[in-house]
MITORVEX-704478 format. One record per residue (C-alpha): residue number from 0; x, y, z. Coordinates in pm, whole numbers, plus 50000, padded with zeros to 5 digits. Example, Ala and Ser with C-alpha at 12.3 -4.5 7.8 and 13.67 -1.06 7.14 Angstrom:
# MITORVEX-704478
NODE   pos       u       v       w
NODE     0   51230   49550   50780
NODE     1   51367   49894   50714
//
This chain:
# MITORVEX-704478
NODE   pos       u       v       w
NODE     0   48549   50095   46420
NODE     1   48493   49857   46112
NODE     2   48423   49471   46226
NODE     3   48764   49362   46099
NODE     4   48966   49604   46285
NODE     5   48774   49519   46617
NODE     6   48827   49150   46600
NODE     7   49228   49207   46512
NODE     8   49218   49457   46838
NODE     9   49046   49211   47056
NODE    10   49266   48929   46948
NODE    11   49578   49141   47061
NODE    12   49418   49219   47396
NODE    13   49357   48809   47486
NODE    14   49702   48796   47381
NODE    15   49819   49016   47573
NODE    16   49954   49282   47301
NODE    17   49850   49581   47423
NODE    18   50145   49775   47255
NODE    19   50112   49618   46855
NODE    20   49715   49731   46907
NODE    21   49775   50114   46983
NODE    22   49898   50229   46667
NODE    23   49607   50038   46510
NODE    24   49354   50203   46710
NODE    25   49517   50571   46686
NODE    26   49373   50689   46344
NODE    27   48995   50565   46389
NODE    28   49032   50701   46758
NODE    29   49169   51036   46623
NODE    30   48853   51051   46389
NODE    31   48611   51017   46736
NODE    32   48538   50670   46628
NODE    33   48399   50595   47029
NODE    34   48466   50190   47021
NODE    35   48857   50307   46912
NODE    36   48892   50589   47182
NODE    37   48730   50335   47444
NODE    38   49023   50054   47336
NODE    39   49304   50268   47310
NODE    40   49191   50469   47628
NODE    41   49285   50072   47795
NODE    42   49588   50010   47594
NODE    43   49685   50367   47758
NODE    44   49637   50270   48082
NODE    45   49820   49896   48024
NODE    46   50116   50143   47943
NODE    47   50115   50334   48276
NODE    48   49943   50630   48076
NODE    49   49636   50649   48352
NODE    50   49507   50985   48327
NODE    51   49505   50978   47929
NODE    52   49311   50617   47883
NODE    53   49115   50752   48142
NODE    54   49019   51069   47955
NODE    55   48993   50803   47629
NODE    56   48748   50605   47853
NODE    57   48561   50879   47913
NODE    58   48538   51055   47570
NODE    59   48421   50717   47444
NODE    60   48105   50694   47670
NODE    61   48022   51033   47537
NODE    62   48001   50925   47217
NODE    63   47909   50633   47262
NODE    64   47672   50625   47588
NODE    65   47506   50330   47779
NODE    66   47801   50062   47739
NODE    67   47810   49878   48044
NODE    68   48175   49733   47969
NODE    69   48317   50121   47906
NODE    70   48146   50207   48248
NODE    71   48363   49910   48390
NODE    72   48686   49960   48227
NODE    73   48611   50356   48280
NODE    74   48618   50215   48710
NODE    75   48898   50037   48642
NODE    76   49126   50371   48483
NODE    77   49018   50529   48826
NODE    78   49094   50244   49061
NODE    79   49419   50291   48908
NODE    80   49457   50668   48973
NODE    81   49331   50609   49351
NODE    82   48986   50771   49320
NODE    83   48792   50467   49461
NODE    84   48486   50627   49540
NODE    85   48441   50718   49154
NODE    86   48574   50403   49060
NODE    87   48267   50242   49267
NODE    88   48004   50465   49072
NODE    89   48160   50386   48774
NODE    90   48118   50026   48845
NODE    91   47733   50109   48935
NODE    92   47649   50258   48663
NODE    93   47806   49932   48424
NODE    94   47575   49681   48656
NODE    95   47264   49915   48617
NODE    96   47343   49869   48190
NODE    97   47402   49496   48286
NODE    98   47309   49335   48569
NODE    99   47481   49066   48743
NODE   100   47756   49150   48528
NODE   101   48058   48924   48746
NODE   102   48328   49148   48692
NODE   103   48184   49456   48743
NODE   104   48023   49307   49079
NODE   105   48396   49152   49216
NODE   106   48536   49509   49185
NODE   107   48267   49695   49311
NODE   108   48263   49459   49586
NODE   109   48648   49550   49653
NODE   110   48601   49863   49644
NODE   111   48387   49902   49887
NODE   112   48591   49716   50076
NODE   113   48885   49979   50011
NODE   114   48610   50238   50072
NODE   115   48595   50119   50450
NODE   116   48171   49949   50339
NODE   117   48248   49600   50477
NODE   118   47852   49530   50473
NODE   119   47775   49667   50145
NODE   120   48087   49495   50019
NODE   121   47989   49129   50126
NODE   122   47583   49216   49962
NODE   123   47766   49261   49627
NODE   124   48016   48949   49742
NODE   125   47756   48758   49825
NODE   126   47534   48811   49498
NODE   127   47856   48704   49309
NODE   128   47922   48395   49462
NODE   129   47541   48346   49422
NODE   130   47519   48413   48990
NODE   131   47893   48244   48975
NODE   132   47923   47965   49203
NODE   133   48234   47851   49046
NODE   134   48398   48146   49075
NODE   135   48711   48109   49331
NODE   136   48747   48485   49275
NODE   137   48472   48549   49428
NODE   138   48473   48360   49720
NODE   139   48804   48393   49780
NODE   140   48763   48792   49803
NODE   141   48438   48713   49986
NODE   142   48653   48485   50230
NODE   143   48888   48707   50248
NODE   144   48664   48999   50357
NODE   145   48552   48835   50639
NODE   146   48939   48732   50743
NODE   147   49003   49082   50771
NODE   148   48639   49158   50968
NODE   149   48728   48862   51234
NODE   150   48431   48643   51091
NODE   151   48640   48305   51017
NODE   152   48420   48039   51065
NODE   153   48268   48268   50809
NODE   154   48571   48253   50558
NODE   155   48684   47902   50632
NODE   156   48406   47752   50432
NODE   157   48456   48051   50163
NODE   158   48812   47977   50129
NODE   159   48852   47602   50172
NODE   160   48599   47614   49799
NODE   161   48789   47903   49674
NODE   162   49103   47681   49714
NODE   163   48852   47345   49591
NODE   164   48826   47563   49272
NODE   165   49135   47692   49226
NODE   166   49431   47457   49354
NODE   167   49621   47758   49392
NODE   168   49855   47722   49669
NODE   169   49856   48076   49756
NODE   170   49428   48039   49842
NODE   171   49528   47774   50037
NODE   172   49775   47947   50202
NODE   173   49532   48208   50312
NODE   174   49296   47932   50384
NODE   175   49517   47833   50652
NODE   176   49487   48218   50868
NODE   177   49172   48159   50967
NODE   178   49238   47811   51091
NODE   179   49517   47953   51284
NODE   180   49319   48234   51437
NODE   181   49016   47982   51540
NODE   182   49308   47732   51709
NODE   183   49205   47475   51468
NODE   184   49611   47379   51465
NODE   185   49640   47037   51306
NODE   186   49392   47162   50962
NODE   187   49639   47434   50943
NODE   188   49909   47264   50948
NODE   189   49806   47026   50660
NODE   190   49676   47302   50487
NODE   191   50010   47414   50470
NODE   192   50186   47136   50346
NODE   193   49922   47100   50078
NODE   194   50007   47430   49951
NODE   195   50410   47375   49974
NODE   196   50313   47041   49784
NODE   197   50171   47167   49486
NODE   198   50312   47524   49476
NODE   199   50487   47591   49122
NODE   200   50870   47654   49038
NODE   201   50798   48029   49094
NODE   202   51037   48233   49334
NODE   203   50718   48503   49342
NODE   204   50441   48229   49471
NODE   205   50714   48092   49729
NODE   206   50804   48425   49877
NODE   207   50420   48482   49919
NODE   208   50446   48168   50090
NODE   209   50719   48274   50297
NODE   210   50505   48554   50401
NODE   211   50169   48409   50480
NODE   212   50362   48157   50677
NODE   213   50616   48458   50909
NODE   214   50539   48337   51227
NODE   215   50522   47966   51146
NODE   216   50934   47902   51127
NODE   217   51055   47560   50981
NODE   218   50741   47630   50708
NODE   219   50877   47962   50639
NODE   220   51254   47925   50627
NODE   221   51215   47631   50389
NODE   222   50975   47838   50171
NODE   223   51242   48164   50131
NODE   224   51514   47889   50095
NODE   225   51325   47772   49806
NODE   226   51243   48131   49700
NODE   227   51691   48156   49662
NODE   228   51768   47826   49431
NODE   229   51502   47932   49192
NODE   230   51637   48316   49230
NODE   231   51937   48326   49359
NODE   232   51914   48757   49325
NODE   233   51575   48769   49514
NODE   234   51684   49042   49754
NODE   235   51245   49030   49967
NODE   236   51434   48662   50003
NODE   237   51746   48722   50106
NODE   238   51608   48996   50321
NODE   239   51408   48791   50498
NODE   240   51696   48515   50541
NODE   241   51891   48813   50707
NODE   242   51649   48941   50954
NODE   243   51568   48479   51054
NODE   244   51917   48474   51099
NODE   245   52000   48751   51298
NODE   246   52129   49009   51083
NODE   247   52095   49338   51066
NODE   248   52079   49501   50693
NODE   249   52054   49823   50649
NODE   250   51732   49860   50487
NODE   251   51471   49599   50358
NODE   252   51382   49644   49962
NODE   253   51127   49873   49915
NODE   254   50944   49610   49737
NODE   255   50950   49382   50008
NODE   256   50771   49718   50219
NODE   257   50536   49823   49951
NODE   258   50405   49477   49951
NODE   259   50358   49466   50303
NODE   260   50196   49784   50343
NODE   261   49982   49683   50053
NODE   262   49855   49435   50232
NODE   263   49756   49638   50528
NODE   264   49575   49925   50380
NODE   265   49218   49860   50409
NODE   266   49197   49773   50758
NODE   267   49576   49976   50835
NODE   268   49374   50270   51056
NODE   269   49120   50025   51269
NODE   270   49427   49723   51378
NODE   271   49673   50094   51495
NODE   272   49466   50300   51620
NODE   273   49222   49964   51781
NODE   274   49427   49741   51856
NODE   275   49790   49876   51915
NODE   276   49693   50218   52075
NODE   277   49919   50429   51845
NODE   278   50009   50754   51994
NODE   279   50288   50836   51778
NODE   280   50085   51083   51533
NODE   281   49993   51247   51866
NODE   282   50323   51270   51988
NODE   283   50490   51438   51722
NODE   284   50222   51681   51654
NODE   285   50266   51816   52035
NODE   286   50634   51847   51993
NODE   287   50587   52036   51659
NODE   288   50355   52234   51834
NODE   289   50584   52300   52157
NODE   290   50807   52514   51879
NODE   291   50517   52653   51653
NODE   292   50233   52710   51884
NODE   293   49893   52649   51749
NODE   294   49883   52579   51376
NODE   295   49555   52781   51211
NODE   296   49575   53162   51354
NODE   297   49882   53105   51551
NODE   298   50200   53331   51487
NODE   299   50387   53106   51269
NODE   300   50283   53135   50891
NODE   301   50187   52919   50649
NODE   302   50454   52621   50584
NODE   303   50473   52345   50330
NODE   304   50488   52054   50528
NODE   305   50576   51648   50391
NODE   306   50401   51345   50583
NODE   307   50700   51133   50484
NODE   308   50540   50749   50484
NODE   309   50222   50891   50498
NODE   310   50095   50579   50468
NODE   311   49668   50595   50488
NODE   312   49696   50953   50601
NODE   313   49724   50946   50988
NODE   314   49921   51222   51082
NODE   315   49719   51443   50812
NODE   316   49445   51611   51036
NODE   317   49688   51644   51279
NODE   318   49953   51842   51054
NODE   319   49723   52035   50829
NODE   320   49647   52286   51069
NODE   321   50040   52491   50964
NODE   322   50014   52392   50590
NODE   323   49987   52600   50318
NODE   324   50017   52272   50114
NODE   325   50030   51945   50238
NODE   326   50200   51661   50053
NODE   327   50203   51271   50107
NODE   328   50447   50979   50012
NODE   329   50472   50636   50077
NODE   330   50571   50323   49905
NODE   331   50213   50159   49916
NODE   332   49987   50266   49641
NODE   333   49733   50133   49818
NODE   334   49791   50286   50164
NODE   335   49777   50618   49932
NODE   336   49447   50519   49780
NODE   337   49363   50551   50114
NODE   338   49507   50847   50223
NODE   339   49300   51008   49923
NODE   340   49061   50909   50086
NODE   341   49037   51151   50370
NODE   342   49080   51491   50090
NODE   343   49327   51658   50354
NODE   344   49648   51670   50146
NODE   345   49669   51839   49863
NODE   346   49920   51634   49651
NODE   347   49999   51227   49715
NODE   348   50256   51027   49565
NODE   349   50374   50618   49559
NODE   350   50721   50751   49525
NODE   351   51047   50564   49740
NODE   352   51107   50819   50028
NODE   353   51445   50855   49947
NODE   354   51438   50948   49600
NODE   355   51151   51178   49631
NODE   356   51349   51326   49916
NODE   357   51634   51372   49680
NODE   358   51409   51526   49366
NODE   359   51233   51791   49630
NODE   360   51551   52006   49694
NODE   361   51441   52321   49951
NODE   362   51056   52234   49905
NODE   363   50950   52214   50232
NODE   364   50949   52389   50522
NODE   365   50887   52108   50764
NODE   366   50872   51742   50683
NODE   367   50715   51496   50943
NODE   368   50831   51108   50959
NODE   369   50492   50911   51174
NODE   370   50646   50575   51219
NODE   371   50840   50563   50921
NODE   372   51212   50547   51085
NODE   373   51167   50168   51177
NODE   374   51166   50064   50842
NODE   375   51558   50193   50761
NODE   376   51808   50049   50941
NODE   377   52119   50275   50826
NODE   378   51971   50654   50805
NODE   379   52276   50829   50701
NODE   380   52138   50888   50355
NODE   381   51750   50965   50465
NODE   382   51906   51217   50706
NODE   383   52088   51388   50443
NODE   384   51797   51406   50162
NODE   385   51566   51533   50441
NODE   386   51754   51786   50532
NODE   387   51844   51880   50131
NODE   388   51478   51893   50077
NODE   389   51413   52113   50390
NODE   390   51413   52487   50379
NODE   391   51699   52709   50580
NODE   392   51549   52670   50971
NODE   393   51306   52391   50831
NODE   394   51170   52161   51109
NODE   395   51228   51802   51096
NODE   396   50993   51542   51294
NODE   397   51043   51218   51362
NODE   398   50936   50904   51594
NODE   399   51202   50599   51636
NODE   400   51154   50279   51810
NODE   401   51484   50272   52067
NODE   402   51701   50042   52221
NODE   403   52008   50057   52424
NODE   404   52290   49995   52106
NODE   405   52552   50136   51937
NODE   406   52380   50195   51577
NODE   407   52079   50046   51485
NODE   408   51934   49625   51470
NODE   409   51669   49481   51240
NODE   410   51393   49345   51529
NODE   411   51152   49023   51534
NODE   412   50890   49224   51358
NODE   413   51111   49309   51079
NODE   414   51101   49668   51208
NODE   415   51418   49851   51320
NODE   416   51489   50031   51652
NODE   417   51860   50304   51688
NODE   418   52037   50362   51978
NODE   419   52010   50772   52080
NODE   420   52361   50758   52061
NODE   421   52359   50701   51697
NODE   422   52098   50917   51600
NODE   423   52307   51233   51785
NODE   424   52570   51088   51577
NODE   425   52413   51120   51259
NODE   426   52279   51522   51393
NODE   427   52551   51731   51321
NODE   428   52672   51569   51019
NODE   429   52353   51533   50879
NODE   430   52309   51938   50938
NODE   431   52072   51948   51179
NODE   432   52054   52071   51537
NODE   433   51763   51942   51790
NODE   434   51509   52103   51923
NODE   435   51313   51764   52147
NODE   436   51443   51456   52191
NODE   437   51208   51302   52441
NODE   438   51138   50918   52567
NODE   439   50734   50815   52460
NODE   440   50604   50533   52459
NODE   441   50448   50471   52074
NODE   442   50208   50201   52101
NODE   443   50172   49860   52246
NODE   444   50245   49525   52107
NODE   445   50115   49196   52241
NODE   446   49978   49473   52553
NODE   447   50355   49518   52601
NODE   448   50400   49912   52588
NODE   449   50691   50020   52298
NODE   450   50894   50274   52372
NODE   451   51042   50530   52184
NODE   452   51183   50830   52116
NODE   453   50986   51143   51946
NODE   454   51248   51382   51722
NODE   455   51215   51733   51678
NODE   456   51554   51871   51472
NODE   457   51604   52205   51302
NODE   458   51803   52214   50984
NODE   459   52157   52476   51056
NODE   460   52288   52753   50814
NODE   461   52516   52500   50712
NODE   462   52285   52247   50690
NODE   463   52296   52038   50315
//
């Protein structure tokens, strides 16, 4: 690529003008210029055309092998597609070509954490802190990793140093979390007040603070009021305010749920299984087996199955024995990335559940929604969409938390509980008949059992 064009494109990239760079790069890329192909691949990725962008970057490497920056950007493209293991390999190749490449070290450390390799991630991030002692993001990511591993004493100095280097409200807010767990309450409160004092007038920052301070009622409420001052139409803040006031909104905004589970993705399985004694997947599987018999060599032919709200894929191995095709859908990109690592699903999608179901008419023989409907209050729309997505006679297996109430209520956990009578009232209008409805302990919360219903419905002949 000509030097003048290269300089022009780099200037556009520095200014964030990726869309403008595309037309300038296309002629040279079409002619097989490796540099132009590489930059055009980044443009396509930035525009959301991830597969095309990644293929262009791969082609550029074939033309110009041995470039550390090309391997680094390939890693970014693969990570954006949820192919985290391949992304980590690309970052490693970049580091072989350019040892101590800070951006590649950072992203490799994050990828290894996502892959459930915290010790390897720690080694990479420690090396990064050593070569980039003034990098706030290096200290922040290593501190965050220690916090997630409950190594709070190690997390605090790293997060404190990150806050000194970047002087950002959200970094201080994160520092308050290990301080809280260490029962250093005076320091925690000082850090939280400092975070609020320096926070810029941006709704997203104040919403993030409110979420960080969720257990600190007065500070969380103050942050939410500030969000609504800055952005009166902010749906997430309005939902959280309604929850704090004891109201029952019909559902949280999708962005709230996606953000919540993105933050849990890397340690979700261990937290649910090891800490909360999570039983819902096994209970739903048992209900399905009582109806269909054992999977695999059983009497029922293989089915097209949807794992609705699949999360990290905890239910996938339990559903797979009955599956001809197993599809997972979830709102959280990072949860779906974790699910893809299990290599059990035939397809995965990041999408709001109702929208996915509505565009999948008569596509499935079985839909399983394990610990999903607790994040939806008004279930009428999702029940109707599930019926429409099922073939005649199809099964809908789900779990819900229940209370002795008429309809639904939003709990302090920001999960919904539903009344058994409410579910029954929606059964026939939604196009279903009931096969099973069993009281069960779904998990624990604060060492106390969480009760709910494990339900199996069948689409009726007149179902939608």
